[in-house]
VEXDREN-2710 file (C-alpha; in Angstrom, 1 decimal):
% VEXDREN-2710
k/r/px/py/pz
1/MET/-59.6/3.5/-69.1
2/PRO/-57.5/2.7/-71.3
3/ALA/-58.5/-0.8/-73.3
4/LEU/-56.5/-3.6/-72.3
5/PRO/-54.5/-5.6/-75.2
6/SER/-57.0/-8.1/-76.2
7/SER/-55.0/-10.8/-75.3
8/VAL/-54.9/-10.0/-71.4
9/PRO/-58.1/-10.9/-69.2
10/ALA/-58.9/-7.3/-67.5
11/ALA/-60.5/-9.0/-64.9
12/VAL/-57.8/-10.8/-63.8
13/LEU/-55.3/-7.7/-63.8
14/ASP/-57.9/-5.3/-62.0
15/THR/-57.8/-7.7/-59.1
16/THR/-54.1/-7.3/-58.4
17/SER/-52.8/-4.7/-55.6
18/THR/-50.1/-4.0/-57.8
19/ALA/-50.4/-0.8/-60.0
20/LEU/-49.6/-1.8/-63.5
21/LEU/-49.7/0.5/-66.4
22/THR/-48.7/-0.5/-70.1
23/ALA/-46.9/2.7/-72.5
24/ALA/-46.0/3.0/-76.2
25/GLY/-42.4/3.5/-76.9
26/ASN/-42.6/7.1/-77.3
27/GLY/-44.2/7.0/-73.3
28/GLU/-47.9/7.6/-73.9
29/VAL/-49.8/5.5/-71.4
30/THR/-52.0/3.1/-73.0
31/TRP/-53.7/1.2/-70.3
32/TYR/-53.2/1.2/-66.5
33/ASN/-55.3/-1.2/-64.1
34/ARG/-57.3/-0.2/-60.9
35/ALA/-54.2/-0.4/-58.5
36/ALA/-52.7/2.1/-61.2
37/GLN/-55.6/4.5/-60.7
38/ARG/-56.0/4.4/-57.1
39/LEU/-52.1/5.3/-57.0
40/GLY/-52.2/8.2/-58.7
41/GLN/-55.7/9.7/-56.3
42/LEU/-53.0/9.0/-53.4
43/ILE/-50.4/10.8/-55.3
44/GLY/-53.0/13.2/-56.9
45/ALA/-51.1/13.8/-60.2
46/ASP/-52.4/11.8/-63.4
47/ILE/-50.3/8.4/-63.8
48/GLY/-49.5/9.0/-67.0
49/SER/-47.3/12.2/-65.4
50/LEU/-45.6/10.3/-63.7
51/PRO/-42.0/9.6/-64.5
52/PHE/-42.0/6.2/-64.6
53/GLY/-39.9/6.8/-67.7
54/ALA/-36.8/6.5/-65.7
55/ALA/-37.0/2.9/-65.4
56/THR/-35.3/0.9/-68.8
57/PRO/-36.8/-2.0/-70.2
58/ASP/-35.4/-4.8/-68.7
59/GLY/-33.3/-3.1/-66.6
60/PRO/-33.2/-2.6/-62.6
61/PRO/-36.0/-1.2/-60.4
62/VAL/-35.9/2.2/-60.0
63/GLU/-37.4/4.5/-56.9
64/LEU/-39.4/7.4/-57.4
65/ARG/-40.5/10.0/-54.9
66/CYS/-43.6/11.4/-55.0
67/PRO/-45.1/14.2/-53.2
68/THR/-48.7/13.5/-52.2
69/VAL/-51.6/16.4/-52.3
70/ASP/-51.4/16.3/-48.0
71/GLY/-47.9/17.0/-48.1
72/ALA/-46.4/13.8/-47.4
73/VAL/-43.9/12.0/-49.8
74/ARG/-44.7/8.3/-50.9
75/HIS/-42.0/6.0/-52.5
76/LEU/-42.9/4.0/-55.7
77/ARG/-40.4/1.2/-56.7
78/VAL/-40.7/0.7/-60.7
79/THR/-39.6/-1.8/-63.0
80/CYS/-40.0/-1.8/-67.0
81/ARG/-40.8/-5.1/-69.0
82/ARG/-41.1/-5.6/-72.5
83/LEU/-44.2/-7.2/-73.5
84/PRO/-44.0/-10.1/-76.4
85/PRO/-44.9/-9.4/-79.9
86/LEU/-48.9/-10.2/-80.0
87/PRO/-50.7/-11.4/-83.2
88/ARG/-51.3/-9.2/-85.5
89/THR/-55.3/-9.5/-85.1
90/ASP/-54.6/-6.8/-81.9
91/PRO/-55.1/-3.9/-83.0
92/GLU/-52.2/-2.6/-80.5
93/PRO/-49.1/-2.0/-82.3
94/ASP/-46.1/-3.9/-81.2
95/GLY/-43.5/-2.6/-78.9
96/GLN/-45.6/-2.4/-76.2
97/LEU/-43.6/-1.7/-72.6
98/VAL/-45.4/-2.5/-69.1
99/TYR/-44.2/-1.1/-65.9
100/GLU/-45.0/-2.0/-62.6
101/LEU/-45.4/0.6/-59.8
102/THR/-45.0/-0.7/-56.0
103/ASP/-45.1/1.7/-53.0
104/VAL/-42.5/1.3/-50.8
105/THR/-42.9/4.0/-48.1
106/GLU/-43.6/1.7/-45.4
107/GLN/-41.2/-0.8/-46.7
108/ARG/-38.8/1.8/-46.7
109/ALA/-40.0/3.0/-43.3
110/ASP/-39.6/-0.5/-41.7
111/ARG/-35.8/-0.9/-43.5
112/ARG/-34.9/2.7/-41.5
113/ARG/-36.1/1.8/-38.1
114/ALA/-34.0/-1.4/-38.7
115/ASP/-31.4/0.2/-39.6
116/ASP/-31.5/2.6/-36.3
117/TYR/-32.0/0.2/-34.3
118/ALA/-28.8/-2.1/-35.7
119/TRP/-27.1/0.7/-35.5
120/ARG/-27.9/1.9/-31.9
121/LEU/-27.5/-1.6/-30.9
122/SER/-24.3/-1.8/-32.5
123/HIS/-23.3/1.5/-30.6
124/ILE/-24.2/0.4/-27.2
125/GLU/-22.4/-3.0/-27.7
126/GLN/-19.2/-0.8/-28.2
127/LEU/-19.9/1.2/-25.2
128/ALA/-20.7/-1.7/-23.0
129/ARG/-18.0/-3.5/-24.3
130/VAL/-20.8/-6.1/-25.1
131/GLY/-20.8/-8.4/-27.9
132/THR/-23.8/-10.6/-29.0
133/TRP/-23.7/-13.9/-31.0
134/GLU/-26.6/-16.4/-32.7
135/TRP/-26.3/-20.1/-33.0
136/HIS/-28.8/-21.7/-35.7
137/LEU/-28.8/-24.9/-33.4
138/PRO/-30.6/-27.1/-36.8
139/THR/-28.2/-25.6/-39.2
140/ASP/-25.0/-24.9/-36.6
141/GLN/-24.3/-21.9/-37.9
142/VAL/-22.8/-19.1/-35.6
143/VAL/-22.9/-15.1/-36.2
144/TRP/-21.2/-13.0/-34.0
145/SER/-21.9/-9.6/-33.8
146/PRO/-18.9/-7.0/-35.2
147/THR/-18.5/-5.6/-31.7
148/LEU/-17.8/-9.1/-30.7
149/LYS/-15.4/-9.7/-33.3
150/ALA/-13.8/-6.4/-33.0
151/MET/-13.4/-7.5/-28.8
152/ILE/-11.7/-10.4/-29.7
153/GLY/-9.3/-8.4/-32.4
154/LEU/-11.0/-9.0/-35.6
155/ALA/-11.9/-6.3/-37.9
156/PRO/-16.3/-6.3/-38.1
157/GLU/-16.1/-7.7/-41.9
158/THR/-14.1/-10.8/-41.0
159/ALA/-15.4/-13.7/-41.8
160/LEU/-15.1/-16.3/-38.1
161/ASP/-16.6/-20.2/-38.1
162/TYR/-16.5/-21.9/-34.7
163/PRO/-13.8/-23.7/-35.4
164/THR/-11.5/-20.8/-35.6
165/TYR/-13.1/-19.3/-32.4
166/ARG/-12.8/-22.5/-30.5
167/LYS/-8.9/-22.1/-30.9
168/MET/-9.1/-18.3/-29.7
169/ILE/-10.2/-19.7/-26.4
170/HIS/-8.2/-20.4/-23.3
171/PRO/-7.8/-24.6/-23.4
172/ASP/-8.2/-24.6/-19.5
173/ASP/-11.4/-23.0/-19.9
174/LEU/-12.6/-25.1/-23.3
175/GLY/-13.9/-27.9/-21.6
176/MET/-16.3/-25.8/-18.8
177/ILE/-18.0/-23.8/-21.8
178/GLU/-18.5/-26.6/-23.9
179/ALA/-20.2/-29.0/-20.6
180/THR/-22.0/-25.4/-19.7
181/LEU/-23.6/-25.0/-23.6
182/ASP/-24.3/-28.9/-23.7
183/ARG/-26.2/-28.7/-20.6
184/ALA/-28.4/-25.4/-21.6
185/ILE/-29.2/-27.3/-24.4
186/ARG/-30.3/-30.5/-22.9
187/GLU/-32.4/-28.9/-20.3
188/ALA/-33.3/-25.6/-22.6
189/ASN/-31.9/-23.2/-19.9
190/SER/-30.1/-19.9/-19.3
191/PHE/-26.6/-20.3/-18.9
192/THR/-23.7/-18.3/-17.8
193/TYR/-20.0/-18.7/-17.8
194/THR/-16.7/-16.6/-17.1
195/HIS/-13.5/-17.8/-19.7
196/ARG/-10.0/-16.1/-20.9
197/MET/-9.6/-15.9/-24.6
198/TYR/-6.5/-15.0/-26.9
199/LEU/-6.8/-11.8/-29.2
200/ALA/-6.5/-12.9/-32.6
201/ASN/-3.2/-13.1/-33.9
202/SER/-1.8/-12.3/-30.2
203/ARG/-0.8/-13.7/-26.9
204/GLN/-2.6/-11.4/-24.8
205/ILE/-5.5/-12.6/-23.0
206/ARG/-8.7/-10.7/-22.5
207/VAL/-11.4/-12.0/-20.1
208/LEU/-14.9/-12.4/-21.3
209/GLU/-18.1/-13.2/-19.0
210/CYS/-20.8/-14.4/-20.7
211/TYR/-25.1/-14.9/-20.5
212/GLY/-27.3/-16.9/-22.7
213/GLU/-30.6/-18.4/-23.4
214/VAL/-31.6/-21.2/-25.9
215/PHE/-34.9/-20.8/-27.7
216/THR/-37.4/-23.6/-28.0
217/ASP/-40.3/-24.8/-30.9
218/GLU/-43.9/-25.3/-29.4
219/SER/-42.2/-28.9/-29.2
220/GLY/-39.3/-27.9/-26.6
221/ARG/-37.0/-28.7/-29.7
222/PRO/-34.2/-26.4/-29.3
223/LEU/-33.9/-23.9/-32.2
224/ARG/-31.5/-21.5/-31.2
225/MET/-28.8/-20.1/-28.8
226/LEU/-28.8/-16.2/-28.1
227/GLY/-25.7/-15.0/-26.0
228/THR/-23.8/-12.0/-24.9
229/ALA/-20.2/-11.9/-24.1
230/HIS/-19.1/-8.5/-21.9
231/ASP/-15.3/-7.8/-21.8
232/ILE/-14.5/-7.5/-17.7
233/THR/-10.7/-8.2/-18.1
234/GLU/-10.4/-4.9/-16.3
235/ILE/-12.9/-5.3/-14.3
236/ARG/-11.3/-9.1/-13.1
237/GLN/-7.9/-7.2/-12.6
238/VAL/-9.3/-4.9/-9.9
239/GLN/-11.6/-8.2/-8.4
240/ASP/-8.2/-9.9/-8.4
241/GLU/-5.9/-7.1/-6.7
242/LEU/-8.6/-6.5/-4.4
243/ALA/-9.0/-10.7/-3.7
244/TYR/-5.0/-10.4/-3.3
245/LEU/-5.0/-7.0/-0.6
246/ALA/-7.8/-8.3/1.2
247/GLU/-5.3/-11.3/2.4
248/HIS/-2.0/-9.7/1.9
249/ASP/0.1/-6.7/2.8
250/PRO/0.3/-4.4/0.6
251/LEU/4.0/-2.8/1.6
252/THR/5.5/-6.4/2.3
253/GLY/3.1/-8.7/0.0
254/LEU/3.3/-10.9/3.6
255/PRO/-0.1/-12.4/4.5
256/ASN/-2.0/-10.1/6.4
257/ARG/-4.0/-9.9/9.7
258/ARG/-6.7/-11.3/7.9
259/ALA/-5.2/-14.1/6.3
260/LEU/-3.1/-15.2/9.4
261/THR/-6.3/-15.0/11.8
262/ALA/-8.1/-17.6/8.8
263/ARG/-4.8/-19.7/9.3
264/MET/-4.9/-19.3/13.3
265/SER/-8.3/-20.4/13.6
266/GLU/-7.7/-23.4/11.2
267/LEU/-5.4/-24.7/13.5
268/THR/-7.0/-24.3/16.3
269/GLY/-10.1/-25.6/15.1
270/ALA/-11.1/-29.0/15.4
271/GLY/-8.8/-31.7/12.9
272/GLY/-5.8/-29.1/13.2
273/PRO/-2.7/-30.0/13.9
274/ALA/-1.6/-31.6/17.8
275/ALA/1.2/-29.1/18.1
276/ALA/1.6/-26.0/16.7
277/ALA/2.6/-22.7/18.4
278/LEU/2.6/-18.3/17.2
279/LEU/5.6/-16.2/17.5
280/LEU/4.5/-12.4/17.6
281/ILE/7.3/-10.3/16.3
282/ASP/8.2/-6.8/17.4
283/ILE/10.7/-4.6/16.5
284/ASP/12.3/-2.7/19.1
285/ASN/12.3/1.7/19.3
286/PHE/10.7/1.4/15.3
287/LYS/9.1/4.7/16.3
288/ASP/12.6/6.3/16.6
289/ILE/13.6/4.9/13.3
290/ASN/10.3/6.4/11.7
291/ASP/10.5/9.8/13.9
292/LEU/14.5/10.3/12.9
293/ARG/15.0/8.9/9.4
294/GLY/11.6/9.2/8.1
295/HIS/8.7/6.9/7.1
296/ALA/10.4/5.8/4.0
297/ILE/13.5/4.4/5.8
298/GLY/11.0/2.6/7.9
299/ASP/8.9/0.9/5.3
300/GLU/12.3/0.3/3.9
301/VAL/13.8/-1.7/6.6
302/LEU/9.6/-3.5/7.4
303/ARG/10.3/-4.7/3.3
304/LEU/13.9/-6.0/4.1
305/LEU/12.6/-8.1/7.2
306/ALA/10.0/-9.5/5.2
307/ARG/12.7/-10.6/2.9
308/LEU/15.4/-11.8/5.5
309/LEU/13.2/-13.8/7.8
310/PRO/11.3/-16.1/5.8
311/ASP/14.7/-17.8/4.7
312/HIS/15.5/-19.1/8.5
313/LEU/12.1/-20.3/9.5
314/PRO/10.7/-23.9/8.6
315/THR/9.1/-24.9/5.1
316/GLU/5.6/-25.0/6.7
317/ALA/6.2/-21.7/8.4
318/VAL/3.8/-19.0/7.7
319/LEU/5.2/-15.1/8.1
320/GLY/2.7/-12.6/8.0
321/ARG/2.5/-8.7/9.1
322/LEU/-0.4/-7.5/11.4
323/GLY/-0.1/-3.8/10.8
324/GLY/2.6/-1.4/12.2
325/ASP/5.8/-2.9/12.8
326/GLU/4.4/-6.1/14.3
327/PHE/5.0/-9.7/12.7
328/ALA/3.8/-13.0/13.4
329/VAL/4.8/-16.6/12.4
330/LEU/2.3/-19.7/12.6
331/LEU/4.1/-22.6/13.3
332/PRO/2.2/-25.7/12.4
333/SER/3.6/-28.8/14.1
334/CYS/5.8/-27.5/16.3
335/ASP/5.7/-27.6/20.1
336/ALA/7.0/-24.9/22.5
337/ASP/10.8/-25.0/22.8
338/ARG/11.3/-25.2/19.5
339/ALA/9.1/-22.2/18.8
340/LEU/11.2/-20.7/21.9
341/ALA/14.8/-21.7/20.0
342/ILE/13.3/-20.3/16.5
343/GLY/12.2/-17.1/18.0
344/ALA/15.7/-16.6/19.9
345/GLY/17.6/-17.7/16.1
346/LEU/15.5/-15.0/15.0
347/CYS/16.7/-12.2/17.7
348/ASP/20.2/-13.4/17.3
349/LEU/19.9/-13.2/12.9
350/VAL/18.5/-9.7/12.9
351/ALA/20.7/-8.3/15.7
352/ARG/23.8/-9.4/13.8
353/THR/22.8/-8.6/10.1
354/PRO/22.9/-5.1/9.4
355/LEU/20.0/-3.7/6.9
356/ALA/21.3/-2.5/4.1
357/VAL/18.8/0.5/3.7
358/ARG/19.9/3.1/1.3
359/GLY/23.6/1.9/0.8
360/GLU/24.1/2.1/4.6
361/PRO/23.8/-0.1/7.0
362/LEU/21.4/0.2/9.7
363/ARG/21.2/-2.6/12.8
364/VAL/17.1/-3.1/14.4
365/THR/16.4/-5.9/16.9
366/LEU/13.5/-7.7/17.5
367/SER/11.4/-8.7/20.9
368/ILE/9.3/-12.1/20.0
369/GLY/6.6/-13.7/22.2
370/ALA/6.1/-17.3/21.5
371/ALA/2.6/-19.1/22.7
372/PRO/2.3/-22.7/22.1
373/LEU/-1.2/-23.9/20.6
374/ASP/-1.8/-26.0/23.7
375/THR/-2.7/-22.9/25.9
376/ALA/-5.0/-21.6/23.8
377/ASP/-8.6/-23.0/22.3
378/ASP/-8.6/-20.5/19.7
379/ASP/-7.2/-17.7/17.5
380/THR/-8.0/-14.7/19.8
381/LEU/-6.7/-16.3/22.9
382/LEU/-3.8/-17.4/21.0
383/LEU/-2.8/-14.5/19.8
384/ALA/-3.3/-12.7/23.6
385/HIS/-1.1/-15.4/25.2
386/ALA/2.3/-14.4/22.5
387/ASP/1.3/-11.0/23.2
388/LEU/1.6/-11.1/26.8
389/ALA/5.0/-13.1/26.0
390/LEU/6.0/-10.3/23.8
391/TYR/5.3/-8.0/26.6
392/GLN/7.2/-9.5/29.1
393/ALA/9.9/-9.6/26.5
394/LYS/10.2/-6.1/26.1
395/GLY/9.8/-5.5/29.3
396/GLU/13.2/-7.5/30.2
397/GLY/15.2/-5.2/28.0
398/ARG/14.0/-6.3/24.3
399/ASN/16.0/-8.0/21.9
400/ARG/14.9/-11.2/23.1
401/ALA/12.0/-14.1/22.7
402/ARG/10.0/-15.4/25.6
403/LEU/8.0/-18.2/26.2
404/PHE/4.3/-17.4/27.2
405/ALA/3.3/-18.7/30.5
406/PRO/0.3/-19.0/33.0
407/GLU/2.1/-16.4/34.9
408/GLN/1.9/-13.9/32.2
409/HIS/-2.2/-14.0/32.4
410/ARG/-2.2/-13.5/35.7
411/GLN/0.0/-10.4/35.6
412/ALA/-2.2/-9.2/32.9
413/ALA/-5.5/-9.6/34.8
414/GLN/-4.1/-7.6/37.4
415/ARG/-3.3/-4.8/34.7
416/VAL/-6.7/-4.7/33.2
417/ASP/-7.9/-4.7/37.1
418/LEU/-5.7/-1.9/37.8
419/VAL/-6.9/0.0/34.7
420/SER/-10.4/-0.4/35.4
421/ARG/-10.2/0.7/38.9
422/VAL/-8.2/4.0/37.5
423/ARG/-11.0/4.5/35.1
424/ARG/-13.6/4.2/38.2
425/ALA/-11.6/6.4/40.4
426/LEU/-11.2/9.3/37.9
427/ASP/-15.2/9.3/36.8
428/THR/-16.2/9.1/40.5
429/GLY/-14.0/11.9/42.3
430/GLN/-11.2/8.9/43.7
431/LEU/-8.3/9.8/41.6
432/GLN/-7.0/12.5/43.6
433/LEU/-3.6/14.5/43.7
434/ASP/-1.1/14.8/46.3
435/ALA/1.3/17.8/46.4
436/GLN/5.0/17.2/47.8
437/PRO/7.2/20.4/48.3
438/ILE/10.8/21.1/46.6
439/ILE/12.8/23.0/48.8
440/ASP/15.5/25.3/48.1
441/LEU/18.6/23.8/49.8
442/GLY/20.1/27.5/50.0
443/ASP/17.3/28.8/52.7
444/ASP/15.0/26.0/53.1
445/GLN/12.0/27.8/51.3
446/VAL/9.2/26.2/49.4
447/ARG/9.9/26.8/45.4
448/SER/7.0/24.8/44.1
449/TYR/5.0/21.3/44.9
450/GLU/5.5/18.5/42.8
451/LEU/1.8/16.8/42.4
452/LEU/1.2/12.9/42.5
453/MET/-1.7/11.0/41.5
454/ARG/-3.0/8.9/44.0
455/VAL/-6.2/6.5/43.8
456/ARG/-8.5/6.8/47.2
457/ASP/-11.3/4.2/47.0
458/ASP/-13.5/1.9/48.9
459/GLN/-10.6/-0.9/48.0
460/HIS/-8.3/-1.2/51.5
461/ARG/-5.0/0.1/49.5
462/GLN/-4.6/3.6/48.1
463/ILE/-2.5/3.3/44.9
464/GLY/0.0/5.4/43.4
465/PRO/1.6/6.4/39.5
466/GLY/4.3/3.4/40.2
467/ASP/1.2/1.1/40.7
468/PHE/-0.8/1.9/37.3
469/LEU/0.9/4.0/34.9
470/PRO/2.8/1.3/33.5
471/ALA/-0.3/-0.3/32.7
472/LEU/-2.2/2.7/31.4
473/GLU/0.7/3.6/29.0
474/ARG/-0.3/0.4/26.8
475/GLY/-3.8/2.1/26.2
476/ASP/-5.1/5.6/25.5
477/MET/-6.5/6.2/28.6
478/ILE/-3.0/7.5/29.8
479/TYR/-3.7/10.7/27.2
480/GLU/-7.0/11.4/29.5
481/LEU/-5.1/11.2/32.3
482/ASP/-2.5/13.4/31.7
483/ARG/-4.7/16.2/30.2
484/TRP/-6.9/15.7/33.6
485/VAL/-3.5/16.1/35.9
486/VAL/-2.6/19.4/33.7
487/GLU/-6.2/21.0/33.8
488/THR/-6.5/20.0/37.3
489/ALA/-2.9/21.5/38.5
490/THR/-4.5/25.0/36.1
491/GLY/-8.0/24.6/38.3
492/ALA/-5.7/25.2/41.5
493/LEU/-3.2/27.4/39.9
494/ALA/-6.2/29.5/39.2
495/ALA/-8.0/29.3/42.3
496/ALA/-5.2/30.4/44.2
497/ARG/-4.6/33.3/42.4
498/ALA/-7.8/34.2/42.8
499/ALA/-7.2/34.5/46.5
500/GLY/-3.9/36.2/46.0
501/VAL/-1.8/33.7/46.8
502/GLU/1.1/32.5/43.9
503/LEU/1.5/28.7/44.1
504/ARG/4.1/27.1/41.4
505/LEU/3.1/23.4/40.7
506/ASP/5.2/20.6/38.7
507/VAL/2.9/17.9/37.2
508/ASN/4.7/14.9/35.6
509/ILE/3.4/13.2/32.0
510/SER/3.4/10.4/30.4
511/SER/5.9/9.1/26.8
512/ARG/2.2/8.8/25.6
513/SER/1.5/12.4/25.6
514/LEU/5.4/13.6/24.8
515/GLU/4.5/11.8/21.3
516/ASP/1.3/14.0/20.8
517/PRO/2.5/16.7/18.8
518/SER/-0.9/19.0/20.1
519/PHE/0.0/18.5/23.5
520/GLY/2.3/21.6/24.3
521/ASP/0.2/24.2/22.3
522/TRP/-2.7/22.3/24.4
523/VAL/-0.6/23.1/28.1
524/VAL/-0.1/26.6/27.0
525/GLY/-4.0/27.1/25.9
526/THR/-5.3/25.7/28.7
527/LEU/-3.0/28.2/31.3
528/ALA/-3.8/31.2/29.0
529/ALA/-7.9/29.9/28.9
530/SER/-7.5/30.2/32.7
531/GLY/-5.5/33.5/33.3
532/VAL/-2.7/31.3/34.8
533/PRO/0.9/32.8/34.1
534/ALA/3.3/29.7/32.4
535/THR/5.9/30.4/34.9
536/GLN/3.7/28.7/37.5
537/LEU/3.8/25.4/36.1
538/GLY/6.2/23.1/35.6
539/LEU/6.2/19.6/33.1
540/GLU/8.3/16.8/34.4
541/ILE/9.3/13.7/31.7
542/THR/11.8/10.7/32.6
543/GLU/15.2/10.4/31.2
544/THR/13.9/7.0/29.8
545/THR/10.9/8.6/27.8
546/ALA/13.1/12.0/26.2
547/ILE/16.1/9.3/25.3
548/ALA/13.3/7.1/23.6
549/ASN/11.6/9.9/22.2
550/LEU/14.1/12.5/21.3
551/ALA/12.6/14.3/18.8
552/ALA/8.8/14.7/20.6
553/ALA/11.1/15.9/23.7
554/ARG/13.2/18.7/21.6
555/ARG/9.5/19.7/20.2
556/LEU/8.1/19.8/23.5
557/ALA/10.6/21.8/25.7
558/SER/10.7/24.0/22.8
559/THR/7.3/24.9/23.5
560/LEU/7.0/25.2/26.7
561/THR/10.2/27.0/27.2
562/SER/9.9/29.5/25.0
563/ALA/6.1/30.0/26.8
564/GLY/7.4/30.2/30.0
565/CYS/6.8/26.9/31.5
566/ARG/9.5/25.0/33.2
567/PHE/10.9/21.8/31.8
568/SER/12.3/19.3/34.0
569/LEU/14.1/16.0/33.2
570/ASP/13.1/13.3/35.8
571/ASP/15.5/10.5/37.3
572/PHE/18.6/11.3/35.7
573/GLY/20.7/8.8/36.1
574/ALA/18.2/5.9/36.4
575/GLY/18.4/5.2/32.7
576/TYR/21.5/6.0/30.4
577/GLY/22.8/9.1/32.5
578/SER/24.0/10.3/29.2
579/PHE/25.1/14.4/29.0
580/VAL/24.8/14.7/25.6
581/TYR/20.9/14.9/25.9
582/LEU/21.1/17.5/28.0
583/LYS/22.9/19.4/25.2
584/HIS/20.0/18.7/22.8
585/LEU/17.3/19.6/25.3
586/PRO/16.5/23.0/27.1
587/PHE/15.5/21.9/30.0
588/SER/14.9/24.2/33.2
589/ALA/16.0/21.3/35.7
590/VAL/17.5/18.3/36.4
591/LYS/16.2/15.9/38.4
592/ILE/19.4/13.6/40.2
593/ALA/17.6/10.2/40.6
594/GLY/17.0/8.5/44.3
595/GLU/19.3/5.9/43.2
596/PHE/22.0/8.2/43.5
597/VAL/21.5/10.2/46.3
598/ARG/20.0/8.0/49.0
599/GLN/23.5/7.3/50.2
600/ALA/25.2/10.2/49.0
601/ASP/26.5/11.0/52.7
602/HIS/28.5/7.4/52.7
603/GLY/30.9/8.1/49.8
604/GLY/31.8/6.4/47.0
605/SER/30.7/6.9/43.8
606/ASP/27.4/8.7/44.5
607/PRO/29.1/11.8/45.5
608/ILE/31.4/12.0/42.8
609/LEU/28.5/11.6/40.2
610/ILE/26.1/13.8/41.5
611/ASP/29.2/16.5/41.2
612/ALA/29.4/15.7/37.9
613/VAL/25.7/16.2/37.1
614/VAL/25.4/19.4/38.8
615/ARG/28.3/20.7/37.2
616/ALA/27.1/19.6/33.5
617/ALA/23.5/21.4/34.4
618/HIS/24.8/24.8/36.0
619/GLY/27.2/24.9/32.7
620/LEU/23.8/24.6/30.6
621/GLY/21.7/27.1/32.3
622/MET/20.1/24.4/34.1
623/ARG/18.8/24.0/38.1
624/THR/19.5/20.6/39.7
625/VAL/17.1/18.4/42.2
626/ALA/17.9/16.0/44.5
627/GLU/15.3/13.4/44.7
628/HIS/14.9/11.1/47.8
629/ILE/16.0/13.0/50.6
630/ASP/14.4/10.7/53.2
631/ARG/17.4/11.6/55.9
632/PRO/18.4/14.8/57.4
633/GLU/22.5/13.6/56.8
634/LEU/22.2/14.2/53.3
635/VAL/21.1/17.9/53.0
636/PRO/24.4/19.4/54.1
637/VAL/25.9/17.0/51.6
638/LEU/24.1/17.8/48.8
639/ARG/24.1/21.6/49.6
640/GLY/28.1/21.2/49.6
641/LEU/28.2/19.6/46.1
642/GLY/25.6/22.4/44.9
643/VAL/22.8/21.0/44.4
644/ASP/19.8/23.6/44.3
645/ARG/16.9/22.2/45.5
646/GLY/15.5/18.8/47.1
647/GLN/12.6/16.7/47.5
648/GLY/11.6/13.8/49.9
649/TYR/10.3/12.9/53.1
650/HIS/12.7/14.6/55.4
651/LEU/12.1/17.8/53.6
652/GLY/8.0/17.4/53.3
653/ARG/5.5/14.5/52.5
654/PRO/2.8/14.6/50.2
655/GLU/-0.6/15.4/51.3
656/PRO/-3.8/16.2/49.4
657/LEU/-3.8/19.0/47.1
658/HIS/-7.2/20.1/48.9
659/GLU/-6.0/20.3/51.6
660/LEU/-2.5/22.3/50.6
661/MET/-5.3/24.6/48.5
662/ALA/-7.5/25.2/52.0
663/ARG/-4.2/26.2/54.2
664/THR/-2.8/28.1/51.8
665/ILE/-5.9/30.5/50.5
666/ALA/-6.9/30.7/54.3
667/ARG/-3.6/32.3/54.8
668/SER/-4.9/34.8/52.0
669/GLY/-2.5/37.5/50.6
670/VAL/1.0/35.1/52.3
671/SER/2.5/33.6/49.2
672/ALA/2.8/29.8/49.8
673/THR/6.3/29.7/48.0
674/SER/9.2/32.3/47.5
675/ARG/10.4/33.2/44.1
END
């Protein structure tokens, strides 16, 4: 090792871990310490061969990249300083340079890892839309991450102090934030809050969700606070929309069933008003609007009514939509008489106010059921009472309001009992079909049999369709009943056909099955699967059902008649009695209502009306059937008016289908009906 200048204690310099060497002005190494010797050994090179001369005297440090003997790379930081002139007794020449060589390999690695971590953290913050901040409590200095600055509309390099940040917070949230942070510092605890914030240089508001924690020293004194801020603006918007939709109808913007039910629970609960009422509103024949004009028009009608009705309700009233075409009005502090008057007023208002739908006036009417709060002790019962009153309003002709009365509840209980009785009869085989002959008035031959439902159970009185069908048509069991009738009739026709007997049967179907677009194809498929010609089965719908569901009636009639089935219009004249509908519906036959038939032999207007129906039907290629022929005197009169066929107690009483089948099959080979 070269000798050290005599002015410097060699022992001292050899004990330092920093590599030191001196060199003459020409770059020749004149001395180095033990640390420099070890560094040369690590690198595997003579210390004098290192390019330390890249460092200029008294200049900035430089870094050298030095491969080692084991193939690795070490990084050295080199600084150069001039040695002060030495006394002349020193043999060393003036102009000596001292070099300090520091191995910074691990420092560089640590710095690179720190930079990588900072890069990852920054990008994770950006991807997650989460910014961070740190508050050094002793100095009151706050540092915001670049992502947080960008989140609030600032460039990452922007200097930001707390007063400026504070001004960007929504004023309504500022007090809450500072109270939360003060409490967290006092309790040295974690915290969370959500607040609104204005973007820099903008009035646009973002919503930030913040979490954080306070850190203390060993004595428990708070030192710093770390926090995150997550931009949840879009999430909050979705949450707000979901919360709105949870309580409001999306089509009309009115409170929905859930909101109305909650408000009803408040009214019926303890502490509610002494007097209150509920109006249940239904748009009359709304299905016709959807079927004939389209659902877009139906939706517009709902929206127009939602805007019209509130202007004519008491200020404290709550109008909402329950679903479909049903609205409800909650009337706090309203007695029964006033509720009925309000309902009647709404009916009158809507009936005389045409709705401007796409530039054209459209008139609709309402049926309304009113129920006072004093008749119910919970929201479910209150709604049920209003529904019963609405049922009465519709049953009396629609376009009116009716008030709930206890008698309606008794009637409803009877309807429920009837439905249960029919269900039980259907499940146990006690629902049966009777067959009544339809006679040709020209030759007195049986042309077909109409099948009539009967419930014959363990109760004293059997019941027929007139007793239970009105109740069943409010529910879905009517679908099952209609299909049971068709399947039973098809089975009977197949059995008779197998015995060589050709029967013709006619069945009645409900308005609910008429509305089912798949019903016609199902009937045709059922006949085909049983090997029964479609000509052997006929279906009947009433005039009022056909008119109320004109498009559905046309669709079903087309499906059935094109397959070969008969399709008859029942009770013609009992409803509108309009020949216009005969023109547009392909019926096989028109059955004249018994109201015109019973007294036809007494003259008056009945024979004239029957004659008109016969002429119109024959002109359109349809047969006519007179119902309720209960006396022999009617037959020649009806025959003289040109009526083709008839049925009634005089011509043949209904008998159980199984008895008819047993008798006709016993006569195997002899047709029970003539063509």
